[in-house]
C-alpha positions in Angstrom: 8.6 22.9 43.7 12.0 21.9 42.3 15.3 22.8 43.9 18.4 23.9 42.0 19.9 20.4 41.7 16.6 19.0 40.3 15.3 17.5 43.5 11.8 18.3 44.6 10.6 19.3 48.1 9.1 15.9 48.3 12.4 14.3 47.5 14.1 16.3 50.2 11.4 15.4 52.7 11.8 11.7 51.9 15.6 11.9 52.2 15.3 13.6 55.6 12.9 10.9 56.8 15.3 8.2 55.5 18.2 9.8 57.3 16.4 9.9 60.6 14.9 6.4 60.4 18.2 4.8 59.5 20.1 6.5 62.1 17.6 5.5 64.8 17.5 2.0 63.4 21.3 1.4 63.6 22.2 3.7 66.6 18.9 4.3 68.4 17.4 5.1 70.7 18.6 8.7 70.3 17.4 12.2 71.3 16.3 14.8 68.8 19.4 16.8 69.9 21.8 13.9 69.0 20.0 13.3 65.7 20.9 16.7 64.4 24.7 16.2 64.1 24.3 12.5 63.4 22.2 13.1 60.3 23.5 16.5 59.3 20.0 18.0 59.5 19.0 21.2 61.2 17.2 21.1 64.6 14.1 22.3 62.9 14.2 19.6 60.3 14.8 16.9 62.9 11.9 18.1 65.0 9.5 18.2 62.0 10.6 14.6 60.8 10.4 13.1 64.3 7.0 14.7 64.8 5.8 13.1 61.5 7.2 9.7 62.4 5.7 9.8 65.9 2.3 10.7 64.5 2.5 7.8 62.0 3.6 5.3 64.7 6.9 4.6 63.0 8.9 5.8 66.0 8.1 5.9 69.7 9.4 7.5 72.8 11.9 5.3 74.8 12.8 7.1 78.0 15.0 10.0 78.5 18.6 11.0 79.4 19.9 13.9 81.4 21.2 16.9 79.7 23.9 19.4 80.8 22.0 21.7 83.0 18.7 21.5 81.2 15.6 19.3 81.1 16.0 15.7 80.4 16.1 14.8 76.6 13.5 12.4 75.4 14.8 9.5 73.5 13.1 8.0 70.4 13.4 4.7 68.6 12.0 2.8 65.8 8.7 1.1 66.7 9.2 -2.6 66.3 5.5 -3.4 65.6 5.1 -0.6 63.0 6.0 -3.0 60.2 6.7 -6.7 59.5 8.8 -8.5 56.9 8.9 -12.2 55.8 12.2 -13.8 54.8 12.3 -17.0 52.9 15.3 -19.3 52.2 14.8 -21.8 49.4 17.7 -24.0 50.4 19.1 -27.3 49.3 17.6 -29.3 52.1 14.6 -27.3 53.3 12.6 -24.2 52.8 12.8 -21.9 55.8 10.3 -19.1 56.3 10.6 -16.5 59.1 8.5 -13.5 60.2 10.3 -10.5 61.6 9.2 -7.1 63.1 10.7 -3.9 61.9 13.7 -4.3 64.1 14.3 -7.8 62.6 13.4 -9.6 65.8 12.1 -13.0 64.8 8.5 -13.5 65.7 7.8 -16.9 64.2 9.3 -19.5 61.8 8.3 -22.5 59.8 10.5 -25.1 58.0 9.6 -27.5 55.3 12.1 -30.3 54.5 12.8 -31.1 50.9 12.9 -34.7 49.7 16.4 -36.1 49.8 15.7 -39.7 48.4 14.3 -38.6 45.0 15.7 -40.5 42.0 16.7 -37.3 40.3 18.3 -34.3 42.2 16.0 -31.9 40.4 13.0 -33.5 41.9 13.4 -32.0 45.2 13.1 -28.5 43.6 9.8 -29.2 41.9 8.4 -25.7 41.5 4.9 -26.5 42.6 6.2 -28.1 45.8 8.4 -25.0 46.6 5.5 -22.6 46.0 3.2 -24.8 48.2 5.8 -24.8 51.0 6.0 -21.0 50.8 2.2 -20.6 50.7 1.7 -22.8 53.7 4.6 -21.3 55.7 3.5 -17.7 55.2 -0.1 -18.6 56.3 1.3 -20.5 59.4 3.5 -17.5 60.5 0.8 -14.9 60.2 -1.6 -17.1 62.2 1.0 -17.9 64.9 2.0 -14.3 65.4 -1.5 -12.8 64.8 -0.1 -10.4 62.3 -2.5 -9.0 59.6 -1.2 -9.6 56.1 -1.8 -5.8 55.3 0.9 -4.9 57.8 3.6 -6.7 55.8 6.2 -4.5 54.1 7.1 -7.3 51.8 8.3 -10.9 51.4 12.0 -11.4 50.6 13.1 -14.7 49.1 16.5 -16.1 48.6 16.8 -18.7 45.8 19.5 -20.7 44.1 20.2 -19.4 40.6 20.2 -16.3 38.6 17.2 -13.9 39.0 16.0 -11.7 36.2 12.9 -9.6 35.8 10.3 -9.2 33.2 7.3 -6.8 32.9 4.9 -9.6 32.6 6.1 -12.1 35.4 8.2 -10.0 37.7 11.1 -12.1 39.1 12.1 -15.0 37.0 14.6 -17.6 38.2 17.1 -19.4 36.0 18.5 -22.2 38.1 20.5 -24.6 36.0 21.6 -26.7 38.9 18.0 -27.1 40.2 16.3 -27.6 36.8 14.6 -24.2 36.9 14.4 -22.9 33.4 13.0 -19.3 33.5 10.6 -20.1 36.3 8.2 -17.2 36.9 8.4 -17.5 40.6 6.9 -14.1 41.5 3.8 -14.7 39.3 3.4 -18.2 40.7 3.6 -17.0 44.3 1.2 -14.1 43.6 -1.3 -16.6 42.3 -0.9 -19.1 45.1 -0.2 -17.1 48.3 -3.1 -15.4 50.0 -1.6 -11.9 50.4 -2.8 -8.5 49.3 -1.7 -7.4 45.9 0.0 -4.3 47.6 2.5 -6.6 49.4 5.7 -6.7 47.2 7.8 -9.7 46.6 11.6 -9.4 46.5 13.3 -12.4 45.0 17.1 -12.6 44.7 20.0 -15.1 44.8 20.5 -16.7 48.2 24.2 -16.0 48.3 23.4 -12.3 47.8 20.9 -12.2 50.7 23.5 -14.0 52.8 26.0 -11.3 51.9 23.6 -8.5 52.8 22.8 -10.0 56.2 26.5 -10.4 57.1 27.4 -6.9 55.9 24.5 -5.3 57.9 24.6 -7.3 61.1 27.4 -10.0 60.9 31.1 -10.5 60.4 31.1 -8.0 57.5 30.2 -5.0 59.6 32.9 -2.3 59.3 34.5 -3.7 56.1 34.7 -1.5 53.0 34.6 -4.6 50.7 34.0 -8.3 51.2 33.2 -11.5 49.4 30.6 -13.6 51.3 30.7 -17.3 50.3 27.7 -19.6 50.6 28.8 -23.2 51.0 26.0 -25.7 50.9 25.2 -28.5 48.5 26.8 -26.3 46.0 28.8 -23.1 46.4 28.0 -19.5 45.6 29.3 -16.0 46.5 28.3 -12.4 46.8 30.8 -9.6 46.2 30.1 -6.3 48.1 32.0 -3.1 47.4 29.6 -0.8 49.2 29.3 -1.8 53.0 25.5 -1.2 53.0 24.8 -1.8 49.3 23.0 -4.8 47.8 26.1 -6.6 46.6 26.4 -8.7 43.4 25.8 -12.4 43.2 28.5 -14.5 41.6 28.2 -17.9 40.1 31.5 -18.8 41.7 30.7 -22.5 42.0 30.8 -22.7 38.2 34.3 -21.4 37.8 36.3 -24.0 35.9 39.0 -25.5 38.2 39.8 -28.6 36.2 39.5 -28.7 32.3 37.5 -31.8 31.4 37.2 -32.6 35.1 34.3 -34.1 37.1 30.8 -33.5 35.7 29.0 -30.8 37.6 25.2 -30.8 38.3 24.9 -27.8 36.0 25.9 -30.1 33.2 29.4 -28.8 32.6 32.7 -30.3 33.6 35.4 -29.3 36.0 33.4 -26.7 38.0 34.5 -25.8 41.5 31.1 -27.0 42.7 31.8 -30.4 41.3 34.7 -30.7 43.8 33.9 -28.4 46.7 30.1 -28.5 47.1 28.8 -30.7 49.9 27.0 -32.9 47.5 30.2 -33.5 45.5 32.3 -33.9 48.6 30.1 -36.7 49.9 30.0 -38.3 46.5 33.8 -38.3 46.4 34.0 -39.8 49.9 31.7 -42.5 48.8 33.7 -43.2 45.6 36.9 -43.4 47.7 35.4 -46.1 49.9 33.6 -44.0 52.6 30.3 -45.1 54.0 27.8 -42.2 54.5 24.8 -43.3 56.6 22.3 -45.0 54.4 19.3 -42.8 53.5 20.6 -39.8 55.4 20.2 -36.3 54.1 23.2 -34.3 53.2 23.5 -32.4 56.5 23.5 -35.7 58.5 25.9 -37.3 56.0 28.4 -34.5 56.2 28.2 -34.6 60.1 29.1 -38.3 59.9 32.0 -37.5 57.6 33.4 -34.9 59.9 33.0 -37.2 62.9 35.0 -39.8 61.0 37.7 -37.4 60.0 37.9 -35.6 63.3 36.8 -38.1 66.0 35.9 -36.7 69.4 37.5 -39.6 71.1 41.3 -38.8 71.2 42.1 -42.6 71.3 40.2 -43.2 68.0 42.2 -42.9 64.8 40.8 -40.5 62.2 39.3 -42.0 59.1 42.1 -41.6 56.5 39.7 -41.7 53.5 37.5 -38.9 54.9 40.6 -36.8 55.9 42.1 -37.2 52.3 38.9 -36.1 50.6 38.5 -33.1 53.0 42.2 -32.2 52.4 41.6 -32.2 48.6 38.4 -30.2 49.0 40.3 -27.7 51.0 42.8 -27.3 48.2 40.0 -26.8 45.6 38.4 -24.2 47.9 41.8 -22.5 48.5 42.2 -22.2 44.7 38.8 -20.7 44.5 39.4 -18.2 47.3 42.6 -17.3 45.5 40.7 -16.5 42.3 38.3 -14.3 44.4 41.2 -12.4 45.9 43.0 -11.9 42.6 39.8 -10.8 40.9 38.3 -8.5 43.6 41.0 -7.8 46.2 38.4 -7.8 49.0 39.1 -6.7 52.6 37.4 -9.8 53.9 36.2 -13.3 52.7 33.4 -14.7 54.9 32.1 -18.2 54.8 28.5 -19.1 55.5 25.9 -21.7 54.4 25.0 -24.9 56.3 28.0 -26.8 55.1 30.4 -24.0 55.7 29.0 -23.8 59.3 29.5 -27.4 59.8 33.0 -27.6 58.5 33.9 -24.6 60.7 37.2 -23.0 61.7 39.3 -26.1 61.8 38.6 -26.8 58.1 38.9 -23.1 57.2 42.4 -23.0 58.6 43.5 -25.7 56.1 41.7 -23.7 53.3 43.6 -20.5 54.3 46.9 -22.4 53.8 46.0 -23.4 50.3 44.6 -19.9 49.6 48.0 -18.4 50.2 49.5 -20.7 47.6 47.1 -19.8 44.9 46.5 -16.0 45.4 48.8 -13.2 44.6 50.9 -12.3 47.6 50.1 -8.6 47.9 46.2 -8.8 48.0 46.4 -12.2 49.9 48.3 -10.5 52.7 45.6 -7.9 53.0 42.5 -10.0 53.2 41.0 -11.5 56.4 39.3 -14.9 55.9 36.8 -15.9 58.5 33.4 -17.5 59.3 30.1 -15.6 59.1 28.5 -15.1 62.4 24.8 -15.1 61.7 24.4 -18.9 61.6 21.8 -20.9 59.6 19.3 -18.0 59.6 21.6 -15.6 57.6 19.8 -16.1 54.2 16.3 -15.5 55.7 17.5 -12.4 57.6 19.2 -11.1 54.4 15.9 -11.8 52.4 13.9 -9.8 55.0 16.4 -6.9 54.6 15.2 -6.5 50.9 11.8 -5.0 51.7 13.2 -3.3 54.8 15.8 -1.5 52.7 13.2 -0.4 50.2 11.0 0.9 53.1 13.9 3.0 54.4 14.7 4.3 50.9 11.1 5.5 50.5 11.4 7.4 53.8 9.3 5.0 55.8 6.5 4.8 53.3 5.1 1.7 51.7 5.5 1.0 48.0 2.3 1.7 46.0 1.0 -1.4 44.3 1.5 0.0 40.7 5.2 0.7 41.4 6.0 -2.2 43.7 8.3 -3.7 41.0 10.5 -0.6 41.0 13.8 -1.1 42.9 15.1 2.3 44.1 18.8 2.4 44.8 19.8 1.8 48.4 20.7 5.1 50.0 24.3 5.5 51.0 23.4 7.1 54.3 22.8 3.8 56.1 25.1 3.4 59.0 26.1 0.3 60.8 23.7 -1.1 63.3 24.8 -1.3 66.8 25.5 -4.9 67.8 22.6 -6.4 69.8 
């Protein structure tokens, strides 16, 4: 049966289930009585949907509250163990894999470091090594948490680079800075990882998954628009114009800030990443006479640089070379922030990524000063610039949100194997989740 606006009864039922599930997810536990006005559904529709979800085990009773003169109202909430997601962060220094229940509570994690002493930077991203790390990590998590693979709603993966899709291979990654030239990552994972064919893979840019996590659960909550910046070995960004939408990845790090400038690891010259990424920052410190710890990975070397520039001992003089390089880096980032403000006029700019978290608020204050110089005054006065709040797990959380959002959009039903590659639009009825 088709309604006047073209939607079928099945569509309406799915939308009703989605509305109830999402409201319970972000604001639950709630009573059936409260769900009516919160979702805009009739009391009869709410009762029918809740009865279905209870029968399927997707929601459960969670106590009761007193009512005005009547019987106590039973509260219901999303059942944490009714589904599981895996989030993967293919980062610059390690591959991090985490298993979550339906409420995004972490159940287990595994980390696999990437080689930092390879003669060529691309060697650490050797595709076979990455695939093997993911394969081993997923198997380890499912064993540790005793979760059957059939219970997974999907595997979300954040990667560096541009992600496209083909009918034959699914998600294909174009990572110029990592040496990935049209890598059919989804196909390779399906061939290597021991998961049922029905478990979908959701592969997207890591800055985009970071942005989704911060908008759903972090410093982006409540903002109408934001740009979330991932600052690691390189730099990337995600622009979000719908608070609960998927956002759009930007290759911000390859914006030209100096014509015929420093060579970038993408092969071009003068990119922002060639000055502001952690890898370039450490190279410039070394070139200026700084001495990063021999054989250290980037995270350890950046820690040493910050300790030299901002010594904990008040009696110790700061390292002038480290300070100068950081000041120059702050100016380049300020110019980059100014471009983001002039282009998108966001309500907020949020900084995440392992290097961004290390540099922290003190460095960010310097960046803000330069941003004001390079951005147009009117939009610059209306943007808040701050740190993300989800820490180093933000990319994996955002990756796990990918299958979760699809699950909600389908009304709490799993994708069928033959349509698992379809990506339905995120429903606009998602509301902010109450802070934990």
